[in-house]
C-alpha positions in Angstrom: 10.8 -3.3 -10.8 8.5 -2.2 -8.8 6.1 -5.7 -8.6 9.9 -7.6 -8.0 10.7 -4.6 -4.9 6.4 -5.2 -3.8 7.1 -9.0 -3.2 10.4 -8.8 -1.8 8.4 -6.7 0.7 5.9 -8.7 1.4 8.5 -11.7 2.0 9.9 -9.4 4.8 6.7 -8.9 6.2 5.8 -12.3 6.6 9.4 -13.2 7.6 8.9 -10.5 10.7 11.2 -7.9 8.9 8.9 -5.1 9.2 11.1 -1.8 9.0 12.9 -3.6 5.7 9.1 -4.3 4.4 8.4 -0.8 4.8 11.1 0.4 3.1 10.8 -1.9 0.0 6.9 -1.4 -0.4 7.8 2.4 -0.1 10.7 2.0 -3.0 7.4 0.1 -4.9 5.3 3.3 -4.9 7.7 5.7 -5.5 8.8 3.9 -9.0 5.1 3.4 -9.6 4.7 7.3 -9.1 7.9 8.2 -11.5 6.7 6.5 -14.2 3.4 7.6 -13.8 1.5 3.9 -12.7 -1.5 5.6 -10.7 -3.6 2.5 -10.1 -0.2 1.2 -8.7 0.7 3.2 -6.8 -2.7 3.4 -4.9 -2.5 -0.5 -4.9 0.8 -0.1 -2.9 -0.7 2.4 -0.5 -2.7 0.2 0.9 0.2 -2.4 1.1 1.5 0.1 3.3 -1.3 0.9 5.1 -1.8 -3.2 5.9 1.7 -3.0 7.1 1.2 -0.1 9.6 -1.7 -2.3 10.4 -0.9 -5.1 11.5 2.6 -2.8 13.2 0.3 -1.1 15.4 -0.3 2.5 13.5 -3.7 2.2 12.8 -3.4 6.1 12.0 -1.2 5.9 9.6 -2.1 3.0 8.3 -5.5 5.3 7.4 -3.7 8.4 6.7 -2.0 5.6 4.0 -5.4 4.5 2.5 -7.0 8.7 2.4 -3.7 9.0 0.1 -5.0 6.2 -2.1 -8.0 6.7 -2.7 -8.2 10.3 -4.9 -4.9 8.3 -6.8 -7.6 4.8 -7.6 -10.3 7.1 -8.6 -8.0 9.8 -10.7 -8.0 6.4 -12.6 -11.4 5.1 -11.8 -9.3 1.9 -10.8 -12.4 0.1 -9.4 -10.8 -3.4 -8.1 -8.1 -1.0 -6.0 -10.5 1.0 -5.0 -12.0 -2.3 -3.6 -9.1 -3.0 -2.1 -8.8 0.5 0.0 -12.8 -0.2 1.1 -11.7 -3.5 2.2 -8.4 -2.6 4.2 -10.8 0.0 5.7 -13.1 -2.3 6.8 -10.4 -4.7 8.2 -8.3 -1.3 10.0 -11.3 -0.3 11.4 -12.8 -3.8 13.3 
């Protein structure tokens, strides 16, 4: 269910419905937390970071990334750690 909601959030973002996108992406992260899916939780936080950056809130974006890093590290989620680094580079540029 978290994947379906996440992708609905991406569709909302692409349609310019940013608040709805934020709500859906947050719901997806919440579902992943509830089941202990740490790599997915961290990936969801990366998605929220990109959304925050795209909507003009880089400080929130960086907070999401700072929250995602230890979650990804706790499971040695190397791919997600790479996404976090890419997002940091993108947001800071």
